[in-house]
Structures are given as structure tokens and as C-alpha cells.
C-alpha positions, 0 to 999 in steps of 0.5 A: 517488531518484525521485518514487515512491520518495520518496512511499513513503519518507515514507509508511514512514519507519521502513523503508529503501525501495528500488523497482525498475522492472518491465517492465509499468511498475509497481514492486517495492517493498522495505521493509527494517526492523530485525532483517533483516526484508524486505517485498516488494510488487509494485505494477502501473502501474494501481495507481501511477496511480490515486489510489483503488487507490494508497491501497488498496495503501498501506492493504494494505501497512500492514495486512500490516506490522502483521500481521507485527509481530503488532499488530492494526490499529484497527477504523477502519482496517479500515473505511476499506477500503470506499470506495464506497456500495452502489447504490440501486434504485428502482421506476418 
């Protein structure tokens, strides 16, 4: 098991995690749950190697898994999607 697969396995411990390399350097992430439920997500090389983008991808996967399970995510988890303050302009 490679480092990327280990990271996703630790994040989604209630799923069987497999990764397959993609030609562009990214991966195809497959999560297998109970009752033959399979969730697949393509993750680009840039998303894997940029901390902010990777954390956004992980949050999006968790949201999508909760939606499939008909669970509503907590409002605080949805609010964490916005990570940057809006720009402020000052007149001279």
C-alpha cells in the first residue's frame, strides 16, 4: 500500500480503499462500503500535491458520502468550505 492510499485509508477507515494511478499523475480513488456500495472519485495530480486543494477534496468526498447515505452534514462542516477572506479595497 502506498502513502497516498494509506492516507485515504486512515481518513475513510469504514471503507475498503483502493487507488489506481492515472496517466496525468493523479489517482482514481475507490471506496467500497457495506451492501456493495462503491464510490469513485478522480483526483488530479495538482489536487494531491496542494494542501488546500487536498483538504477541499476530502471535505467534498465526505459531503458526497453523507449525501449518499441520506445524512445531512453539519452546518459547521459546510461553512468550512470557504477558506479565504474576501478582498478589502481602500480609496486613496
